[in-house]
C-alpha angles and dihedrals in degrees: 000000000000117000112237130198138181108280094026126111133254135173111242138151112272116225094212103036091040089218137105102254140155114283132186113236109241103174139010131194104206107310095337124092113241109176133019138182121220111240088209106048100013095233119150120220146148112286118255121184119241114275113274095026124100139187091221118105120248123256091260092051091047092051093049092050092048089053090051091048093052091054092049092046091061089057099050115022119196114247115255116252112245119203116204113203119229090249092055088051092053096046113113092019123119097250094164093064098041108142120234114257118259126166087223093061125083120231136193137209116287092018118140116223136183113229119197091223107022098037125214115011142177121220108231106166131025120193123164110306095343132081131192109223124189115219128186092260102033148336119271135193112221135171126249139175095041095127097132105166126170091299094069118078112229125182115259119235116235115185117224117265118257110266134177112273118231144119112331091223097056121072115240121224116247119247121232090257093056093049091070114077113245092234096059121062117236109257120233117244111268122234108225 
C-alpha cells in the first residue's frame, strides 16, 4: 500500500468532473485520506477511493488477523461484565429513613432518597448543583442545593423602560420624561 501525505497526489473520482482524476491531498485522519482537491476543476471534497478498490482487508488478511487475535485473547481475557440489580444496590442502606427529595436539599453519593414521582432512588454521582439518581426504572439527573432563602442575594429583575418603537438603525428622540435623570425629581414650574 502506498504511503500518502498531505500535499501529495492521489487518483480519486471527482464529484464535479464525474471522472477519476489526479487530486491533491488536503487532510488526513491517521493513515486515511480525509479531503482532497481536484487538480482539474479545483473542487474540494471528501476523499472517495477509486471504484473497485476498498480499505477493507481481504479474506486471507482477515483470517490471519483473527488467528492472531485468538492467540492474544488467551493471554489477556476481558473482564466479565457484572450487572448489579437495583435491589442489590439498595441492600444494606437505610431505606426506612430516606429523606423526601427537594431541590433545596443537598445530597451525597450513596444516599437513598424518596422521590414523589420516581419512588426510591440511590444517588450515584454528585457534580455541582446536579445529582444523578438511579431509580428502579431509569437514571435521572436532578438539581440539589438550590435552597436560596432570604439570606442569599439574588439579582433583581428590572424590565426595560418603555421606548418608542422604530427601526433599530435610526436613533429615536427622547421624550420630555426621559430627559430628566431618574435620580433627580422633576421640579415644578416656578411662578415668577
